[in-house]
C-alpha positions as CSV (number, residue, x, y, z in Angstrom):
1,M,-4.1,19.9,15.2
2,A,-1.4,19.6,12.6
3,H,1.4,17.1,13.2
4,P,4.8,18.8,13.1
5,R,6.6,16.1,11.1
6,I,3.8,16.0,8.5
7,S,3.6,19.8,8.3
8,A,7.3,19.9,7.7
9,F,7.0,17.4,4.9
10,F,4.5,19.7,3.2
11,S,6.1,23.0,4.0
12,G,9.0,23.1,1.6
13,G,12.8,23.2,1.9
14,E,15.3,20.6,0.9
15,R,13.1,17.6,2.1
16,A,9.9,19.0,0.7
17,G,7.2,16.4,0.0
18,E,6.6,15.5,-3.6
19,L,5.2,11.9,-3.4
20,I,3.0,10.1,-1.0
21,I,2.9,6.3,-1.3
22,F,-0.2,4.7,0.3
23,D,-0.9,1.1,1.3
24,K,-4.3,0.0,0.2
25,D,-6.2,-2.4,2.5
26,G,-6.5,-1.0,6.0
27,T,-5.2,2.3,4.9
28,L,-7.4,3.5,2.1
29,I,-10.2,0.9,2.4
30,D,-11.6,-1.0,5.3
31,F,-9.6,-4.2,5.8
32,G,-12.4,-6.3,7.4
33,A,-15.0,-5.4,4.8
34,M,-12.7,-6.7,2.0
35,W,-11.0,-9.7,3.6
36,G,-12.9,-10.9,6.8
37,G,-16.0,-12.1,5.0
38,W,-13.9,-13.4,2.1
39,I,-11.7,-15.7,4.2
40,T,-14.8,-17.0,6.1
41,T,-16.6,-17.8,2.9
42,L,-13.5,-19.4,1.3
43,A,-13.2,-21.7,4.3
44,R,-16.8,-22.8,3.9
45,R,-16.1,-23.4,0.2
46,L,-13.0,-25.5,0.9
47,E,-14.9,-27.6,3.4
48,A,-17.8,-28.1,1.0
49,A,-15.5,-29.2,-1.8
50,S,-13.3,-31.5,0.4
51,Y,-15.8,-32.8,2.9
52,V,-13.1,-32.1,5.5
53,S,-13.3,-29.6,8.4
54,V,-10.4,-27.2,7.7
55,A,-11.7,-23.7,8.7
56,P,-9.8,-23.5,12.0
57,Q,-6.6,-24.6,10.4
58,L,-7.0,-22.2,7.5
59,F,-7.8,-19.3,9.9
60,E,-4.6,-20.1,11.9
61,A,-2.5,-20.4,8.8
62,V,-3.6,-16.9,7.5
63,G,-3.6,-15.2,10.9
64,Y,-7.4,-14.6,11.1
65,D,-9.2,-14.7,14.5
66,A,-12.7,-15.8,13.6
67,A,-14.0,-14.9,17.1
68,T,-12.9,-11.3,17.0
69,G,-12.5,-10.7,13.2
70,K,-9.0,-9.4,13.9
71,V,-6.0,-10.2,11.8
72,G,-2.3,-10.2,12.9
73,P,-0.4,-7.3,11.3
74,A,2.3,-9.6,10.1
75,A,-0.2,-12.4,9.1
76,P,-0.4,-13.7,5.5
77,L,-4.0,-12.3,5.3
78,A,-2.6,-8.9,6.1
79,I,0.6,-8.7,4.0
80,G,0.6,-11.9,1.8
81,T,-0.1,-12.1,-1.9
82,M,-3.1,-13.8,-3.5
83,D,-0.8,-16.5,-4.8
84,G,0.6,-17.0,-1.4
85,L,-2.9,-17.3,0.2
86,R,-3.9,-19.8,-2.5
87,E,-0.8,-21.9,-1.7
88,L,-1.7,-21.8,2.0
89,C,-5.1,-23.3,1.2
90,G,-3.3,-26.3,-0.5
91,E,-1.0,-26.7,2.4
92,V,-3.9,-26.8,4.9
93,L,-5.7,-29.4,2.9
94,R,-2.6,-31.6,2.5
95,A,-2.0,-31.3,6.2
96,A,-5.6,-32.5,6.8
97,G,-4.8,-35.7,4.9
98,L,-5.7,-34.9,1.3
99,P,-3.3,-36.1,-1.3
100,E,-1.7,-33.4,-3.5
101,P,-3.9,-34.0,-6.6
102,S,-7.1,-33.9,-4.5
103,A,-6.0,-30.8,-2.6
104,A,-5.2,-29.0,-5.8
105,A,-8.6,-29.9,-7.2
106,V,-10.4,-28.7,-4.1
107,V,-8.5,-25.4,-4.3
108,R,-9.4,-25.0,-7.9
109,A,-13.1,-25.6,-7.2
110,A,-13.3,-23.4,-4.1
111,W,-11.0,-20.5,-4.8
112,Y,-12.5,-17.1,-5.7
113,P,-11.2,-13.6,-5.3
114,P,-13.0,-10.9,-3.2
115,D,-15.1,-8.4,-5.2
116,P,-12.7,-5.5,-5.5
117,V,-15.4,-2.9,-6.1
118,A,-18.4,-4.1,-4.0
119,L,-16.3,-4.8,-0.9
120,A,-14.1,-1.7,-1.1
121,K,-15.3,0.6,1.7
122,P,-13.2,3.8,1.7
123,L,-11.8,5.1,5.0
124,A,-12.0,8.7,3.9
125,D,-13.4,10.8,1.1
126,L,-10.6,9.7,-1.1
127,P,-11.3,11.8,-4.2
128,A,-11.3,14.9,-1.9
129,L,-8.1,13.8,-0.1
130,F,-6.2,12.9,-3.2
131,G,-7.3,16.1,-4.9
132,A,-6.2,18.2,-1.9
133,L,-2.8,16.4,-1.8
134,R,-2.3,16.9,-5.5
135,A,-3.2,20.6,-5.2
136,R,-0.3,20.9,-2.7
137,G,2.1,19.5,-5.3
138,C,2.2,15.9,-4.2
139,R,2.1,12.9,-6.5
140,I,0.3,9.8,-5.3
141,A,1.2,6.1,-5.6
142,I,-0.1,2.8,-4.1
143,A,2.1,0.0,-2.8
144,T,0.0,-3.1,-2.1
145,T,0.5,-6.9,-1.9
146,D,-2.9,-7.3,-3.6
147,D,-2.8,-8.2,-7.3
148,R,-2.8,-5.4,-10.0
149,A,-6.1,-6.1,-11.7
150,P,-8.3,-5.9,-8.5
151,T,-6.3,-2.9,-7.3
152,E,-7.0,-1.1,-10.5
153,A,-10.7,-2.1,-10.3
154,T,-10.9,-0.8,-6.7
155,L,-9.3,2.5,-7.5
156,A,-11.6,3.0,-10.5
157,G,-14.7,2.0,-8.4
158,L,-13.7,4.6,-5.8
159,G,-13.3,7.3,-8.5
160,V,-9.6,7.9,-7.8
161,A,-7.8,6.0,-10.6
162,A,-7.0,9.2,-12.5
163,L,-5.5,10.8,-9.3
164,V,-3.0,7.9,-8.8
165,D,0.3,8.2,-10.7
166,A,1.7,4.7,-10.2
167,L,1.1,1.3,-8.6
168,A,3.3,-1.4,-7.2
169,C,1.3,-4.6,-6.7
170,G,1.8,-8.1,-5.3
171,D,2.0,-9.8,-8.6
172,D,4.4,-7.4,-10.2
173,G,7.4,-9.6,-9.4
174,H,9.4,-7.3,-7.0
175,A,10.3,-8.3,-3.5
176,L,7.4,-7.6,-1.1
177,K,7.0,-5.6,2.0
178,P,9.0,-5.0,4.2
179,A,11.6,-5.0,1.5
180,P,12.1,-1.4,0.0
181,D,11.6,-2.5,-3.6
182,A,8.1,-1.2,-4.1
183,V,9.0,2.2,-2.8
184,L,12.1,2.4,-4.9
185,K,10.3,1.2,-7.9
186,L,7.5,3.8,-7.5
187,C,10.0,6.6,-6.8
188,A,11.9,5.8,-10.0
189,R,8.7,5.6,-12.0
190,V,7.5,9.0,-11.0
191,G,10.9,10.6,-10.8
192,V,10.9,11.5,-7.1
193,A,13.7,10.6,-4.7
194,P,12.8,8.7,-1.5
195,A,14.1,11.7,0.4
196,H,11.0,13.6,-0.9
197,T,8.6,10.7,-0.3
198,A,6.2,9.8,2.5
199,V,4.9,6.2,3.1
200,V,1.6,5.7,4.7
201,G,0.3,2.4,6.0
202,D,-1.4,0.4,8.7
203,T,1.2,-2.4,9.3
204,S,4.8,-2.5,10.5
205,A,5.7,-4.0,7.1
206,D,4.5,-0.8,5.4
207,L,6.6,1.4,7.7
208,R,9.7,-0.9,7.6
209,M,9.4,-0.7,3.8
210,G,9.5,3.1,3.9
211,R,12.4,3.2,6.3
212,A,14.4,0.7,4.3
213,A,13.9,2.8,1.2
214,G,15.0,6.0,2.9
215,A,11.7,7.7,2.8
216,A,11.5,11.1,4.3
217,L,8.4,10.3,6.4
218,T,6.7,7.2,7.6
219,V,3.1,7.6,8.7
220,G,1.2,4.9,10.6
221,V,-2.6,4.9,10.5
222,L,-4.7,3.1,13.1
223,S,-7.6,2.3,10.8
224,G,-6.3,-1.2,9.9
225,V,-4.6,-4.2,11.6
226,G,-1.7,-2.4,13.3
227,T,-1.8,-1.2,16.9
228,P,-0.2,1.9,18.3
229,A,2.4,-0.2,20.2
230,Q,3.3,-1.9,16.9
231,L,3.5,1.1,14.7
232,A,4.8,3.9,17.0
233,P,8.5,2.7,17.0
234,L,8.5,2.8,13.2
235,A,6.3,5.8,12.5
236,D,7.3,9.5,12.4
237,A,3.6,10.2,12.9
238,L,0.6,8.2,14.0
239,L,-2.9,9.2,12.7
240,P,-6.3,7.7,13.3
241,S,-6.8,7.4,9.6
242,V,-5.8,8.9,6.3
243,A,-8.7,11.3,6.6
244,A,-6.5,13.3,9.0
245,L,-4.1,14.1,6.2
246,A,-6.7,16.4,4.8
247,G,-6.2,18.8,7.7
248,E,-2.4,18.8,7.7
């Protein structure tokens, strides 16, 4: 059944929808498939390079529960940048007793990025969804704290790069979520006012970003790390996943 706030966004009038800004991980692609295995492997690599047991400390630092595979919605693994996660690795190693030069050498030896194509498991038929939204007159943008190069690789691998009008990424230099900067930057780039923009994401940081920017609509999706209790106070609409937008 159509959600009234989303239907109104598409229906026209002075607040007609012209731009939809999506978060990436947990919203468009499966968060655990991309990041759960990666942080576990990274912990093993750090331990192998340092000969120190640091996995529990690393998991705590990034907000990852190894027993359940869950990630806190405000945790660095959920909303942090790759540079920030790399810095946390060094902090964990120094706290474990390694001097700074040794910690830096271990991070250099162990660090690796997740494969942005092989690990990207879409949470909907994204070519069909993006095509349907564009057919309704909506532009599409992505606001993510992941770096630009892997984000571009993921979108290309999923076959939707040509359907996305603009990106705001974690290494672009703007203030990160929940600051409004990414939304304002994307709106300016595509020439659409925030009052004609929807922001869709799986964390409170995504929705706070949208509200701070004055977006017309904030949509929480329950396919990632956020819970209904966390997202409902900030969302104009809650959906099980972005796939539900195809029926709106």
